[in-house]
TIMARMI-71590 format. One line per field, with one value per atom (N, C-alpha, C): x, y, z; atom name; residue number from 1. Coordinates in pm, whole numbers. Each point is the difference from the previous one (the first is absolute). Layout:
N
c1 = [X:...]
c2 = [Y:...]
c3 = [Z:...]
atom = [CA:...]
seq = [NUM:...]
This chain:
318
c1 = [1058:-57:-142:-30:-132:-107:-117:-115:-102:-95:-97:-74:-22:-66:-151:-55:-145:-40:-54:-35:-145:-64:-140:-8:-35:-8:-145:-60:-140:-26:-120:-37:-17:-20:-18:-137:-49:-130:2:-110:-4:19:54:23:-132:6:-120:-45:97:-33:1:-87:-11:-13:-92:-12:-36:63:-30:60:73:54:152:56:144:39:128:52:-10:-29:-12:106:82:115:-41:-102:-40:-57:-41:-55:101:56:84:149:38:142:48:-83:38:126:21:119:93:-8:80:149:83:144:59:85:67:-102:-111:-108:47:96:50:69:36:66:-100:-128:-100:-51:-29:-72:-69:-88:-77:23:13:11:-55:-34:-60:109:0:96:-55:15:-43:-148:-80:-145:-59:82:-51:66:-57:57:78:125:91:21:15:54:149:81:145:59:102:78:140:51:136:64:127:72:149:79:144:66:132:80:111:34:106:-48:72:-41:-139:-78:-136:-2:-73:-19:-149:-41:-140:-29:-101:-41:-137:-14:-128:-36:-113:-43:-59:-33:-52:-151:-53:-144:-61:-106:-73:54:113:59:-28:79:-15:126:-1:116:31:-99:26:111:24:102:140:17:129:5:-92:-18:129:79:124:120:-3:113:12:-112:4:74:-27:74:150:39:142:67:-66:55:0:-97:-10:121:83:123:101:-14:97:-64:-132:-68:-124:-44:-137:-84:-79:-75:-140:-42:-132:-69:-117:-71:-149:-55:-143:-76:-130:-90:-25:9:-28:-146:-31:-138:-100:-105:-104:36:125:46:-1:-25:5:-87:62:-74:14:57:9:-124:-48:-122:21:-106:6:-9:80:-4:-97:-4:-74:61:-79:44:128:13:118:128:-9:119:51:-73:46:94:35:97:141:99:139:43:-22:35:-79:-128:-82:49:36:54:132:86:129:-18:-93:-26:-55:-81:-54:110:95:112:84:22:77:-73:-132:-78:8:-2:10:136:106:135:16:-54:6:-74:-118:-78:73:75:78:125:42:118:130:5:121:55:130:67:65:-66:55:139:91:135:-1:-88:-18:-149:-39:-139:-1:-82:-8:-145:-26:-136:-9:-108:-25:-96:31:-89:-39:-130:-42:50:31:55:131:79:126:-27:-103:-36:-48:-78:-50:117:98:114:84:22:77:-67:-134:-73:13:-8:12:137:103:136:15:-47:11:-76:-111:-80:54:106:66:-55:-91:-59:83:82:89:142:97:141:82:-25:76:142:85:137:3:-103:-8:-143:-31:-135:11:-86:1:-131:11:-115:-3:-102:-17:-98:53:-83:-88:64:-72:-74:-119:-80:24:113:42:-27:-36:-21:-143:-56:-136:-6:-121:-20:26:57:32:-102:-2:-82:-149:-73:-145:-43:78:-35:-3:99:4:-111:-43:-104:-138:-25:-134:-11:112:-6:-70:49:-57:-147:-39:-143:-88:49:-78:-13:109:-5:-96:0:-93:-144:-25:-134:-44:89:-31:-26:82:-15:-133:-54:-128:-118:27:-106:6:-76:10:-25:-71:-32:120:98:111:83:35:77:-71:-132:-75:8:-7:7:138:104:136:21:-47:16:-74:-115:-75:80:65:81:120:54:118:-31:-127:-35:47:24:58:151:57:144:84:-49:76:19:-96:13:117:11:109:134:4:124:46:-95:33:55:-59:49:143:29:136:96:-40:86:34:-93:22:103:39:106:139:3:127:50:-78:42:-75:68:-61:18:-110:10:-71:19:-53:-152:-66:-146:-52:75:-43:-8:97:-2:-120:-31:-119:-125:-9:-118:-18:110:-13:-37:57:-41:-147:-45:-141:-89:41:-79:-14:109:-5:-92:14:-76:-148:-35:-142:-64:77:-50:-33:-129:-33:64:14:62:146:73:139:9:-85:1:-35:-94:-40:119:81:119:103:16:94:-40:-128:-48:16:-29:16:144:91:143:42:-42:36:-60:-123:-68:66:66:61:150:56:145:53:106:66:149:79:143:85:-61:78:74:-65:75:115:-18:108:121:-24:110:72:-76:59:90:-40:72:108:2:95:146:44:141:36:-99:27:12:-23:1:140:11:130:53:-81:55:32:96:27:-122:-25:-111:55:-43:35:-125:7:-114:27:-81:9:-107:41:-88:-9:-123:-22:13:92:29:-114:-99:-114:-130:12:-117:-84:-127:-91:-88:-3:-83:72:128:83:125:18:116:130:91:129:76:-28:66:-34:-111:-36:106:74:107:106:32:96:-57:-130:-64:5:-18:11:142:98:139:31:-77:16:-41:-97:-45:89:43:83:123:105:114:68:-5:70:-84:-121:-85:63:10:59:-106:41:-91:57:-84:38:-101:43:-90:-14:-123:-28:-56:86:-42:-107:-93:-102:-117:2:-107:-92:-125:-100:-20:-120:-31:0:-27:-1:127:113:128:30:-39:29:-82:-113:-77:53:55:55:133:85:132:25:-70:17:140:65:134:101:-8:90:-27:-127:-36:52:-16:47:151:73:146:41:-72:30:-24:-110:-30:105:46:107:128:32:121:-10:-115:-20:12:-60:5:143:82:140:72:-31:63:-39:-120:-47:36:71:42:-110:-109:-110:30:60:47:152:61:145:42:109:49:56:-21:60:152:68:146:37:85:43:-79:-113:-78:55:-36:33:135]
c2 = [1852:55:48:129:51:-51:-24:-42:112:-1:109:18:125:28:-12:16:-9:-147:-44:-141:-14:-99:-21:-106:42:-92:-34:-67:-39:-124:-53:-115:39:-99:27:-49:46:-46:-149:-71:-142:-23:-117:-31:-28:1:-28:-143:-92:-140:-18:-85:-28:129:92:126:-24:76:-10:-119:-85:-122:4:120:17:37:-15:44:152:50:143:38:98:36:39:84:49:-111:-108:-113:-115:-40:-120:29:127:34:54:-6:60:-61:-129:-67:-48:62:-47:19:-98:12:126:67:123:106:6:93:145:33:138:42:-98:28:10:-22:-9:135:12:113:-45:85:-29:111:-40:101:-56:92:-34:-10:-108:-17:-105:23:-98:-29:96:-17:-68:-38:-63:62:-26:45:-115:27:-102:15:-114:-3:-27:91:-10:17:-77:21:45:102:48:41:-37:35:-12:57:-11:113:-8:101:-71:54:-58:-27:-80:-33:-65:29:-51:-149:-76:-143:-26:-50:-27:-147:-30:-136:-27:-107:-37:-142:-13:-130:-86:-123:-93:-8:-85:-19:-44:68:-38:56:69:56:150:72:144:51:126:55:-74:-71:-71:-104:-45:-101:51:134:61:47:-45:57:-2:-106:-7:44:-22:34:150:69:143:84:-14:82:-28:-124:-33:70:-2:63:153:52:146:59:-83:48:50:-49:35:58:-15:39:83:75:51:-110:-69:-117:43:-42:33:-131:-23:-126:26:-19:17:-132:10:-111:0:-115:-9:38:39:34:-109:42:-93:-80:4:-75:89:-62:75:123:117:126:86:-55:73:-26:104:-10:-95:-70:-90:79:-36:70:-68:49:-70:-137:-93:-139:-13:75:-12:37:84:43:-105:-111:-108:-96:32:-78:36:-77:31:137:32:136:108:-27:98:27:-106:15:77:-36:67:149:32:141:73:-68:62:33:-92:24:118:8:113:131:1:122:39:-98:28:60:-60:49:143:25:136:99:-42:89:28:-97:18:84:8:79:-65:-134:-71:-82:-30:-86:-115:-114:-110:-42:-8:-50:-153:-62:-144:-29:-102:-45:-148:-36:-139:-45:-115:-50:-144:-32:-136:-69:-121:-82:77:24:74:143:54:134:13:-109:3:13:-68:9:141:60:136:97:-12:90:-24:-126:-29:59:-11:56:153:62:146:47:-76:34:-19:-113:-28:101:51:99:142:15:130:91:-49:84:11:-101:0:-27:58:-21:-17:-106:-19:-47:15:-51:-153:-56:-144:-44:-123:-56:-128:-11:-117:-76:-129:-89:-89:17:-80:-113:-121:-113:43:60:63:-97:41:-75:63:-35:63:-86:-126:-92:-53:-32:-55:-138:-37:-137:-97:-114:-99:-112:-77:-120:28:-94:11:124:35:119:123:13:114:-1:-119:-12:38:-31:20:120:49:101:127:63:128:-11:-100:-12:-19:-77:-22:129:76:128:96:2:87:-40:-131:-47:45:-14:42:150:79:145:43:-81:33:-34:-58:-39:92:109:98:-58:-112:-57:-70:-40:-80:71:129:65:-4:11:-6:-139:-103:-137:-27:41:-20:74:123:80:-62:-59:-69:-118:-75:-114:47:118:51:41:5:30:-111:-117:-110:19:36:30:-118:-122:-118:-7:54:3:88:115:93:-60:-61:-63:-108:-77:-107:58:109:64:50:62:48:-117:-103:-116:-66:2:-62:76:120:73:-43:-83:-42:91:101:97:-20:35:5:143:76:140:18:116:24:15:-19:12:134:107:132:2:-60:-6:-78:-111:-78:86:77:84:102:61:101:-64:-116:-69:-39:-43:-35:121:115:121:35:-14:27:-98:-127:-104:6:64:14:118:74:115:-42:-8:-38:92:128:91:-35:-35:-42:-129:-98:-127:21:90:31:51:87:53:-110:-90:-111:-87:-34:-83:73:130:78:4:13:2:-134:-110:-132:-23:47:-21:76:110:85:-21:-96:-15:-76:51:-64:31:-101:20:-30:-54:-34:121:116:117:40:-17:36:-91:-129:-94:34:36:38:123:94:127:0:-99:0:18:-58:20:147:89:143:74:-70:66:54:128:64:-4:33:-4:-144:-19:-135:-54:-129:-67:-97:15:-93:-73:-132:-83:-55:43:-52:-108:-123:-116:-78:-25:-91:-144:-74:-135:-98:32:-90:57:93:61:-105:-12:-95:68:132:73:13:35:11:-83:-110:-87:78:-20:69:-21:-112:-27:104:74:105:109:18:101:-35:-128:-43:19:-24:21:147:89:144:32:-62:25:-57:-99:-49:104:85:108:122:26:116:-50:-41:-70:75:133:74:14:-57:11:-76:67:-60:-78:-109:-80:-4:38:-3:-87:-115:-94:27:-17:5:-137:-94:-139:-13:-90:-32:95:107:100:-17:47:-17:123:9:108:136:2:125:13:-31:0:135:109:133:30:-71:14:-92:-115:-93:50:55:46:143:98:138:55:-30:54:-55:-128:-61:58:18:57:143:78:139:6:-89:2:-39:-94:-37:120:72:118:107:21:97:-40:-129:-46:24:-30:24:149:83:145:52:-56:41:-44:-121:-49:81:57:80:147:35:138:91:-59:80:41:-90:29:-8:73:-5:-140:-50:-133:-2:-115:-16:-16:39:-13:-147:-27:-137:-69:61:-59:44:-77:38:-50]
c3 = [572:-123:28:-18:34:-94:54:-79:-1:-94:-6:131:39:127:-9:-122:-18:1:111:16:40:-59:32:109:121:114:30:-93:17:-82:9:-80:-145:-88:-141:-44:-114:-47:-29:20:-31:-149:-35:-140:-71:-133:-79:20:15:30:151:49:143:81:-38:73:146:88:142:68:-74:58:10:-10:9:143:28:129:10:117:26:102:-34:83:141:13:132:88:-62:76:11:-114:-6:14:-7:4:133:103:128:60:-21:55:-110:-117:-114:29:-38:26:-63:72:-46:-44:72:-35:-4:84:6:-130:-83:-128:-116:28:-107:-45:-129:-55:-128:-51:-121:-102:-125:-105:-130:-90:-128:-107:-76:-110:-95:-129:-99:2:47:-1:121:99:122:122:117:126:63:30:52:150:66:135:-11:55:-9:140:28:121:-39:69:-27:132:16:122:-25:90:-6:-75:-11:-68:-77:-115:-81:-140:-78:-137:0:-103:-6:-35:79:-21:-15:-115:-29:26:83:32:-59:-78:-59:44:68:50:-113:30:-99:0:-87:-13:132:41:119:130:-5:122:7:78:17:70:41:70:130:56:124:-16:-124:-25:36:3:32:145:85:134:83:-10:76:-82:-130:-87:-21:-15:-33:103:130:98:-1:-30:-6:-118:-115:-120:13:76:16:73:60:63:-103:-126:-104:-126:-13:-123:30:-101:0:-63:81:-47:-42:-118:-54:-34:59:-18:-18:-120:-21:9:22:-29:-151:-63:-143:-29:-123:-34:39:71:44:123:42:116:124:114:125:-4:14:8:-126:-106:-127:-84:-62:-82:-118:-37:-115:-130:-99:-129:-96:-123:-105:-20:-48:-13:-81:-110:-86:72:103:73:98:14:86:-72:-125:-75:47:-44:36:-52:-129:-46:72:31:69:140:73:135:-4:-96:-11:-28:-90:-32:122:79:121:100:17:92:-48:-130:-55:25:-21:26:147:88:144:35:-49:28:-53:-120:-55:89:50:86:131:48:123:-24:-124:-32:44:-3:41:-116:9:-96:78:6:81:-47:96:-29:-9:79:-1:1:-75:1:36:97:46:-1:-62:-8:45:71:44:-96:-41:-83:-128:-21:-120:1:118:8:-75:-5:-74:-150:-49:-142:-34:91:-23:-13:88:-5:-125:-36:-120:-123:-6:-114:-2:116:8:-45:35:-42:-150:-50:-143:-84:52:-72:15:77:12:107:82:104:125:28:117:-48:70:-34:127:78:124:-29:101:-13:10:64:13:26:-40:14:83:102:89:-14:-23:-10:124:83:121:-32:-19:-42:-118:-99:-111:-89:-45:-97:-137:-62:-124:-123:22:-112:1:-118:-5:65:45:48:-114:34:-102:0:-108:-9:9:64:9:78:104:79:-89:-86:-89:-102:-40:-101:55:127:56:94:52:107:-44:-108:-42:-40:-81:-33:123:99:121:79:9:71:-69:-132:-73:25:9:30:138:98:137:7:-73:5:-60:-90:-63:91:117:94:121:4:109:138:8:131:62:-85:50:107:-17:107:135:-1:125:61:-85:50:60:-71:49:132:6:122:116:-28:106:52:-91:41:82:-32:70:143:37:138:95:-57:77:-1:113:7:-44:24:-39:-151:-76:-146:-40:63:-32:43:118:47:-97:-53:-94:-131:-48:-122:17:114:25:13:72:20:-134:-93:-131:-84:43:-70:48:105:57:110:37:102:131:107:133:49:4:43:134:62:133:-2:115:5:-49:26:-48:-152:-65:-145:-51:65:-37:12:108:24:-113:-46:-105:-134:-31:-123:8:118:15:-21:51:-17:-149:-73:-144:-71:32:-70:33:111:34:-71:-77:-75:-143:-38:-139:-103:31:-95:-25:105:-13:-83:32:-72:-147:-26:-137:-81:61:-69:-23:96:-15:-118:-8:-111:-133:0:-122:-46:94:-32:-61:60:-52:-138:-19:-127:-114:31:-103:-13:74:5:-121:-60:-113:10:33:20:-123:-106:-120:-58:-15:-51:91:132:92:-21:-14:-23:-130:-100:-129:14:88:11:108:87:113:-42:-111:-38:-20:-17:-17:133:111:131:28:23:17:144:102:136:41:88:51:76:-17:67:103:126:107:44:2:42:140:96:136:12:26:-14:130:45:112:-49:59:-48:16:86:22:-58:-95:-62:-71:39:-65:-103:-1:-96:-134:4:-120:24:-70:25:-9:96:-5:-131:-68:-128:-106:21:-96:-8:109:-1:-103:-11:-101:-140:-14:-130:-41:98:-28:-43:65:-36:-140:-41:-136:-103:38:-87:15:125:33:75:-73:62:114:3:105:127:2:119:117:113:120:77:64:83:141:98:141:73:48:63:150:49:143:38:35:22:109:-24:99:8:-79:6:-121:17:-104:-85:-58:-95:68:130:76:83:-61:72:63:-66:54:125:18:123:109:-39:96:59:-86:45:-51:57:-51:21:111:24:-101:-26:-98:-139:-34:-129:-13:106:-2:-20:62:-14:-143:-60:-139:-91:23:-82:18:123:23:-73:6:-67:-150:-58:-143:-31:86:-22:4:88:4:-127:-48:-122:-122:1:-113:15:105:21:52:52:54:144:76:135:1:92:14:44:-58:34:141:67:132:-14:104:-1:-18:-96:-26:-109:-44:-107:-135:-102:-135:-45]
atom = [N:CA:C:N:CA:C:N:CA:C:N:CA:C:N:CA:C:N:CA:C:N:CA:C:N:CA:C:N:CA:C:N:CA:C:N:CA:C:N:CA:C:N:CA:C:N:CA:C:N:CA:C:N:CA:C:N:CA:C:N:CA:C:N:CA:C:N:CA:C:N:CA:C:N:CA:C:N:CA:C:N:CA:C:N:CA:C:N:CA:C:N:CA:C:N:CA:C:N:CA:C:N:CA:C:N:CA:C:N:CA:C:N:CA:C:N:CA:C:N:CA:C:N:CA:C:N:CA:C:N:CA:C:N:CA:C:N:CA:C:N:CA:C:N:CA:C:N:CA:C:N:CA:C:N:CA:C:N:CA:C:N:CA:C:N:CA:C:N:CA:C:N:CA:C:N:CA:C:N:CA:C:N:CA:C:N:CA:C:N:CA:C:N:CA:C:N:CA:C:N:CA:C:N:CA:C:N:CA:C:N:CA:C:N:CA:C:N:CA:C:N:CA:C:N:CA:C:N:CA:C:N:CA:C:N:CA:C:N:CA:C:N:CA:C:N:CA:C:N:CA:C:N:CA:C:N:CA:C:N:CA:C:N:CA:C:N:CA:C:N:CA:C:N:CA:C:N:CA:C:N:CA:C:N:CA:C:N:CA:C:N:CA:C:N:CA:C:N:CA:C:N:CA:C:N:CA:C:N:CA:C:N:CA:C:N:CA:C:N:CA:C:N:CA:C:N:CA:C:N:CA:C:N:CA:C:N:CA:C:N:CA:C:N:CA:C:N:CA:C:N:CA:C:N:CA:C:N:CA:C:N:CA:C:N:CA:C:N:CA:C:N:CA:C:N:CA:C:N:CA:C:N:CA:C:N:CA:C:N:CA:C:N:CA:C:N:CA:C:N:CA:C:N:CA:C:N:CA:C:N:CA:C:N:CA:C:N:CA:C:N:CA:C:N:CA:C:N:CA:C:N:CA:C:N:CA:C:N:CA:C:N:CA:C:N:CA:C:N:CA:C:N:CA:C:N:CA:C:N:CA:C:N:CA:C:N:CA:C:N:CA:C:N:CA:C:N:CA:C:N:CA:C:N:CA:C:N:CA:C:N:CA:C:N:CA:C:N:CA:C:N:CA:C:N:CA:C:N:CA:C:N:CA:C:N:CA:C:N:CA:C:N:CA:C:N:CA:C:N:CA:C:N:CA:C:N:CA:C:N:CA:C:N:CA:C:N:CA:C:N:CA:C:N:CA:C:N:CA:C:N:CA:C:N:CA:C:N:CA:C:N:CA:C:N:CA:C:N:CA:C:N:CA:C:N:CA:C:N:CA:C:N:CA:C:N:CA:C:N:CA:C:N:CA:C:N:CA:C:N:CA:C:N:CA:C:N:CA:C:N:CA:C:N:CA:C:N:CA:C:N:CA:C:N:CA:C:N:CA:C:N:CA:C:N:CA:C:N:CA:C:N:CA:C:N:CA:C:N:CA:C:N:CA:C:N:CA:C:N:CA:C:N:CA:C:N:CA:C:N:CA:C:N:CA:C:N:CA:C:N:CA:C:N:CA:C:N:CA:C:N:CA:C:N:CA:C:N:CA:C:N:CA:C:N:CA:C:N:CA:C:N:CA:C:N:CA:C:N:CA:C:N:CA:C:N:CA:C:N:CA:C:N:CA:C:N:CA:C:N:CA:C:N:CA:C:N:CA:C:N:CA:C:N:CA:C:N:CA:C:N:CA:C:N:CA:C:N:CA:C:N:CA:C:N:CA:C:N:CA:C:N:CA:C:N:CA:C:N:CA:C:N:CA:C:N:CA:C:N:CA:C:N:CA:C:N:CA:C:N:CA:C:N:CA:C:N:CA:C:N:CA:C:N:CA:C:N:CA:C:N:CA:C:N:CA:C:N:CA:C:N:CA:C:N:CA:C:N:CA:C:N:CA:C:N:CA:C:N:CA:C:N:CA:C:N:CA:C:N:CA:C:N:CA:C:N:CA:C:N:CA:C:N:CA:C:N:CA:C:N:CA:C:N:CA:C:N:CA:C:N:CA:C:N:CA:C:N:CA:C:N:CA:C:N:CA:C:N:CA:C:N:CA:C:N:CA:C:N:CA:C:N:CA:C:N:CA:C:N:CA:C:N:CA:C:N:CA:C:N:CA:C:N:CA:C:N:CA:C:N:CA:C:N:CA:C:N:CA:C:N:CA:C:N:CA:C:N:CA:C:N:CA:C:N:CA:C:N:CA:C:N:CA:C:N:CA:C:N:CA:C:N:CA:C:N:CA:C:N:CA:C:N:CA:C:N:CA:C:N:CA:C:N:CA:C:N:CA:C:N:CA:C:N:CA:C:N:CA:C:N:CA:C:N:CA:C:N:CA:C:N:CA:C:N:CA:C:N:CA:C:N:CA:C:N:CA:C:N:CA:C:N:CA:C:N:CA:C:N:CA:C:N:CA:C:N:CA:C:N:CA:C:N:CA:C:N:CA:C:N:CA:C]
seq = [1:1:1:2:2:2:3:3:3:4:4:4:5:5:5:6:6:6:7:7:7:8:8:8:9:9:9:10:10:10:11:11:11:12:12:12:13:13:13:14:14:14:15:15:15:16:16:16:17:17:17:18:18:18:19:19:19:20:20:20:21:21:21:22:22:22:23:23:23:24:24:24:25:25:25:26:26:26:27:27:27:28:28:28:29:29:29:30:30:30:31:31:31:32:32:32:33:33:33:34:34:34:35:35:35:36:36:36:37:37:37:38:38:38:39:39:39:40:40:40:41:41:41:42:42:42:43:43:43:44:44:44:45:45:45:46:46:46:47:47:47:48:48:48:49:49:49:50:50:50:51:51:51:52:52:52:53:53:53:54:54:54:55:55:55:56:56:56:57:57:57:58:58:58:59:59:59:60:60:60:61:61:61:62:62:62:63:63:63:64:64:64:65:65:65:66:66:66:67:67:67:68:68:68:69:69:69:70:70:70:71:71:71:72:72:72:73:73:73:74:74:74:75:75:75:76:76:76:77:77:77:78:78:78:79:79:79:80:80:80:81:81:81:82:82:82:83:83:83:84:84:84:85:85:85:86:86:86:87:87:87:88:88:88:89:89:89:90:90:90:91:91:91:92:92:92:93:93:93:94:94:94:95:95:95:96:96:96:97:97:97:98:98:98:99:99:99:100:100:100:101:101:101:102:102:102:103:103:103:104:104:104:105:105:105:106:106:106:107:107:107:108:108:108:109:109:109:110:110:110:111:111:111:112:112:112:113:113:113:114:114:114:115:115:115:116:116:116:117:117:117:118:118:118:119:119:119:120:120:120:121:121:121:122:122:122:123:123:123:124:124:124:125:125:125:126:126:126:127:127:127:128:128:128:129:129:129:130:130:130:131:131:131:132:132:132:133:133:133:134:134:134:135:135:135:136:136:136:137:137:137:138:138:138:139:139:139:140:140:140:141:141:141:142:142:142:143:143:143:144:144:144:145:145:145:146:146:146:147:147:147:148:148:148:149:149:149:150:150:150:151:151:151:152:152:152:153:153:153:154:154:154:155:155:155:156:156:156:157:157:157:158:158:158:159:159:159:160:160:160:161:161:161:162:162:162:163:163:163:164:164:164:165:165:165:166:166:166:167:167:167:168:168:168:169:169:169:170:170:170:171:171:171:172:172:172:173:173:173:174:174:174:175:175:175:176:176:176:177:177:177:178:178:178:179:179:179:180:180:180:181:181:181:182:182:182:183:183:183:184:184:184:185:185:185:186:186:186:187:187:187:188:188:188:189:189:189:190:190:190:191:191:191:192:192:192:193:193:193:194:194:194:195:195:195:196:196:196:197:197:197:198:198:198:199:199:199:200:200:200:201:201:201:202:202:202:203:203:203:204:204:204:205:205:205:206:206:206:207:207:207:208:208:208:209:209:209:210:210:210:211:211:211:212:212:212:213:213:213:214:214:214:215:215:215:216:216:216:217:217:217:218:218:218:219:219:219:220:220:220:221:221:221:222:222:222:223:223:223:224:224:224:225:225:225:226:226:226:227:227:227:228:228:228:229:229:229:230:230:230:231:231:231:232:232:232:233:233:233:234:234:234:235:235:235:236:236:236:237:237:237:238:238:238:239:239:239:240:240:240:241:241:241:242:242:242:243:243:243:244:244:244:245:245:245:246:246:246:247:247:247:248:248:248:249:249:249:250:250:250:251:251:251:252:252:252:253:253:253:254:254:254:255:255:255:256:256:256:257:257:257:258:258:258:259:259:259:260:260:260:261:261:261:262:262:262:263:263:263:264:264:264:265:265:265:266:266:266:267:267:267:268:268:268:269:269:269:270:270:270:271:271:271:272:272:272:273:273:273:274:274:274:275:275:275:276:276:276:277:277:277:278:278:278:279:279:279:280:280:280:281:281:281:282:282:282:283:283:283:284:284:284:285:285:285:286:286:286:287:287:287:288:288:288:289:289:289:290:290:290:291:291:291:292:292:292:293:293:293:294:294:294:295:295:295:296:296:296:297:297:297:298:298:298:299:299:299:300:300:300:301:301:301:302:302:302:303:303:303:304:304:304:305:305:305:306:306:306:307:307:307:308:308:308:309:309:309:310:310:310:311:311:311:312:312:312:313:313:313:314:314:314:315:315:315:316:316:316:317:317:317:318:318:318]
């Protein structure tokens, strides 16, 4: 599927918050995974970093809070054998420009993704999101901006935090976001690689050293951290839970059985809201299961695509 030829292959202006403290493509992106697939374009009032490669039905990949396109570094080339894969950095994350604060909300992020897809001139046949990325895609579908044949949630964060965590999380995030010095402090702490390794380990995942290095690079960027805090401060999943029963495309939940960030039991809770939601377990894997086992994840996505009529069925299937 052809993408627009007019591409901006340069850095973007610094954001209004944390000016000069963001990642710069010409400096920080020299060894970025799948760099040959990267381009920049303007959509929804900001400049996006997008990676696109492959041929076939369009597959949109949306990473989670605090990550970037690097999260798909091994999965994307595998999927590109069957799909035109499109993967942006979320607003304020990685190399995408930060938007106005209000756009860091769930509806704002969803609207931004829709604006980006429109600017690219593509209609994703499948949309797959990791963690908060699954919520962004679900919101975009519910709001009518996307109409995929199927929606995939990779360890999706589709439900609000429960109990005390839910009571204190958002107010605490809003307090942190109101403190401009905090992103710099966090980024300074992230210079200790052991801190980043501990954060990843606490998700239940064991990823390769290269993956740790890219997460560390992101966390050392105050601009990136600022966007992460802003996203958390503006997050509200209650309307999404209320609207989930209206979700029209089939929802498949691919779940790491050892996820410590989002308990695997949440998948059953989602199915309580949306009874037809499918659950596919990947035993022993954590929150970053798609980074731990990219080949297995790619094959699950292909199988789902065949079941939804996006890819031709294998002989003997169905």
